[in-house]
N, C-alpha and C positions, 0 to 999 in steps of 0.2 A: 439788571447794573451791569451786568459783565457786560447781554448785549447791548448796550449801549456803547459802552467803554471801546468794544475791539468795534462799531461801527465808527466813529468818530475820528477814533488813533487809523481810525482807515488798516485795519484787521485784515478784511475781507478784499482789498487789492494786495492787501502784502500776499494771502494764500494762494491769489490769482496768480501775483509775477513768482512767485516761489515756485507755482507749477510750472509756469514755460521754459523757468530756468532748470529745473529734472527733467524737461522734456529733452531740453539743447543736450544734457547730458549724458542722457541715456542716446540722442544722436549722437553726436562725438564719440562717445563709446561702440558707438554701433560702424564706425566709419561713413557717416553719409551730411555729417554736416564741419565743413572746415572750417580750421582751430578761429581765422577771422570773424568769421560771423558770431563763431559762441562766444567771441570775447567783446563784441559789440552788444549780443544782448548782456553780456556779464554789466558792463559798461554805464545801458540803460539802465540796466536794475541798480546801480547805485547809485546815478543820478537820481533815481528815483524816490529811494531812498530819504534823499536827503530832502524832500519837498516836505516832509512832515514839519519839516523846523524851520523851511528857509524855501518856501513854491516857488516864489520867482527864479532863483536861482536854480534851482532845478526843473525850472519850467525849461531855462534858456540852456541849462545842458543838454538835458529830453532833444533840446529842438535839435541845435548840433549837432551830437550825436545820429537823430536822426537820416537829417541833409545828410550826412556822413559816411552813412550808411550807403548812400545811393551808389559810389564807392568802392566800401571797403566788404558790402555782401552785395553788389550788383540786381545778381540775379531773385534778390529776398530770402535767401534759404532757411534761413537764421529766424527766432522769434523775438526782434528788437520790435518789431513797428508792434505787436503783440502785447508786446512791455511795455511798450508808448503811449498807446494807450488807456492800457488800466495805468496807469501813470497820473493821461488827462482823467479817468472818470475819478479816482480821486481830487485832481484840482472842481472837477463841476460838483463832487460831494463836499470840499469844504467852499465850495460860492467861489473860485478866482476866475472869477470870469476870461480876467488875461491873457491867463496860465495855459488856462485851458483852451484859449483862442490859439495861441503860441503855438502850441503844441501840435491841438489839431490839422492846422494849415501846412507844417514841417510832415507830422506822416500823412495827409493829405498826398503830399507830393515826392515822400518814398515808396507808399502806394505807387503810385498812376507810372512812376520811370522802371522799380524791380519787378509791374508788371507786366510794364507794355518793353520787358526787355526778357520778357521769359516769351511773353507772345512768338517774338523772333517775327517781326512785321509785319505779322496776322492781326492785327490788334484792334476790337470793334469798340472806340470808345465812349459811344454811348452805354453801354453793359460796364465797362470800367471806372467810368467814373460813377457810375450808378453802386456798385459794390463799394468802390472806396467809399462814396458818404455815407452808404449804408452802415458800416463796420464802426467810421467816426460819433454816425447818430448813436448806435449801440450805446457806445463808451460814455455821450452823456445822457441818455433816459435808462444805462445802467448809473450812473453819477444821482441823476437826481432822484432816481426810486431808494439810493442807498441815503440819502441828504434829511427826501420825510421819513424813512426807516428810524432814522435816529429821532430824527426832531419828536414824531410819535410816543420815542421808547422815553426818550426826557420829559413830554406832557405826562406819561401814566408815572412815572418815574414819581413828578412832582404831584400831584395830587396823593399817589401814594403816603406821602410824606406828611400834607399835607392833612389826609384822610387818620394820621396817627395819630398828630398833632392834635386835631380835633377831637379823636376819641379820650386821646390821655387829658385836657384838656377839662373834658365832660367829665371823666371819671375824678378828676381829683377836686372838683367843683360840687359833684354831686358824693361823695366817699366819705374826704375828706374836710372840706370848709362846714360841708353839713353842719357834722360831727363837732368842731369845734366852734358853730356855731348856737348850736344846744349846750353844748360847757361853759360859753355866756348867758346862753338864757337861763340854763340854771344856778351859775351863781345870781342874776341880775333878778330872779322870785322866792331865790331863797333866804330867806330873816339871817342877817351875821347870829345868830344866839340855834341856828338851827345848821348852822355851816359844819359845827363839832358836830353831827352827828356820822354815827360809821352809815348808815344809810347814804348818806347824801357823800362821802368819801367814795365809797364804792360804784355811786353809780356815776362821780364825775372821773376817776380812775376806769369806768368802762368804756366810755364813750371819749377818751385821751386815747384808749388805749386801739380801738377801733379805727377811731383817726389814724394813727402811728401804723397797726396793720395795711391797712388802704394805702397808704402813703408807703409803705414796703412795695407792696405788692404791684402797683404801678409802674412803681420805679425801674421792679425786675422784670417786669414781660415787655413793656417799651422797650428797653435795653435789652433782651435778650432775646425779645421775637418778634418786636416790630409792632406789638399790643398789648395794651395794656387790657383789652373788652374779656382774657383770662379772666380776670376777679369778677366772679359773679355777686357775693354778697350776699343777704339775705332774700329769704324767700318772698314774696307779692304780704305775704297774712303778716309776715311782722312785717315790715317796711309802712306799711296801710293802720297797721296798734302803733305802731311808735310815733307814725303822727299824725295822731287822732289823741293817742295819751300827753303830744308835745305842743297840744292847743287847748286841750284841758286845763294844763299847769299854766298857763300863760294865761286862763281867765276865759277862752272861749265856751260859749254853749253850743255844741256842738251836737245835729240832731243828723242821725244814721239810719238810712232807711234800705238796707239789703237781704236779702236772701244768703244764708246762714256758708252756705257750699260759693259762695259767687267766686271765691279764691284755690277755692281745690282742684286739684287734676289736673296744673293747667304747665302744659307741656314744660322742661328746661329751659328751652331760649324765651317762651311768654312768658314764665314767671318771673325772670330775670327780668325781663322790657318791664314787664308792670309795676313790679317791683321799684325799678328806678322813675315810672313815670308817676306811679300814685305817692313816692317819696317827697318827689322835690314838686310833684302840687301839693301836698300839707305845706312843705316847706316854705312856697311862697305864702302862701295860706295866715302861717305862723307873722311870717313876714311883714308883708302887705296890709295884710285884712286889721278890717277897728275891730274891739274888741268887744265892742257894745255889739256891733250885729254881729246874727248868731250864724252858722256855718251851715248849708247844707249838704248832706253826703247821702245820692242816690245810685242805688246800682242796682245791676239788674243781670241776668246769664241769659241768655238766648240759646235754638241749638248752633247756633254760628259764634258767637261775639259775646264777651265780657264789655259790660256798658259802665262807666260810674259818669255820674253829673254832678263837678261843686262849683259850688255857689256861694260867697262872700261877698260882704262889705268893704270898701277899698277908705282905706283913710287917708282924706282928703287932699298932705303932702304928697304919697306916695301912689295917685292915682294911676300914673301913664309909667310909671317906675322899674316895671317889673326886669331884671336882670334877660340884659339877650340875653346871653349862656343859658339861663335859667329855660330861656323857651325855648333853643336850638338843643337843647336836653329833649324836654317832653316833645320835638317832634320827633328827632334824632330816634331817640329810642320805640317811636311808637313806629316808623319808618319802617325799620329794620326785621321789624315782625308784621308788616302791609297792614299796621296801623296808622291810626288817624289819632290828632290832637289837636282841638281847636278851643285855644286861650285866648279873649277876651273880656274886654267890658262892655257894660252896657248899662247904659246910667250911672249909681252912684254904687252898682252892681258888677262883681268879675265872677266870670263863668270859666268853668274848662273841661271844655266834654272827653271823655276817652273812650274810641271805641276797639277792643282789640279783636282781634281773630279768632281764635281758639282754634280753630289748625292753619298754621304757617302754609299749606295750600293753594290759602286764599291770602290770592296778591292785595286787596286792598278792601276798609270797609266803603259802607255807603255812606 
């Protein structure tokens, strides 16, 4: 952010201009620069500073001072020409082509006249014109470079904000909304005469507190560090068991085939990703699946990958309405650890295939 502010507000050009002014002060102190040339340089610097707010007015002032410098500093001993080229760089940077062209013409005339006088009649015009055009060309190239650097930095900052927004949205979707939906499910599935039991109240409070804690953690991290990914949530095993229990509570017949060590000993980042993916996957089954259709969960673990395949029937009205944010969450968390999630309907069944590498050094899953 600071780099973008420096580039877009002319901080680099200002630093270069101050450098030339500093060199002039040293030259005046050493007695090698006339007072008139020093005054001209200061005037051009002041006129250039106006370009931040009024670029056209600054261009006219700088151009006039550059042409006036032919008489005020006839041998070009000062740095007014170089300061004028620095202002030209800023105009190119700001895409003010009219201002840049005006100052370039004035600087070219000044450089030609002062350089020809210093040559005392022995002028090599081809070389002189080439050098003057090269100096102006360098100013234009630098201005163009500053423009693209500022633009790339702005795009980087924009992408960073978009990434933060996506991560916050996914965290709220996965960690807050899911707990709130679970509370509604608990209320809907529990008969009225059972809602006064201590177990019902404890479970409802637990889910509400989990949602509240998640929301507070996400808000704190987004506001403080720009990312909510520091909030890890529960383990993959806990998310899997919670998802299966939720399905069974809603009346789904769940068939699980997996080794007991399927989710044991996972690296922290992989465990977090697996928890988010499995939680969202099973939540989607509960939300969109057909209760009369059995849910099949098959897990296997190889030397390199953890694989889980979930299949369930779909309700007619919800066949193609799985939330896009939920699908984004599945894909996002899998990609962060080099894994893949493929979630799609096949006929009246919905399948979700999860492939996660056991080593985070693996870049992708087959």
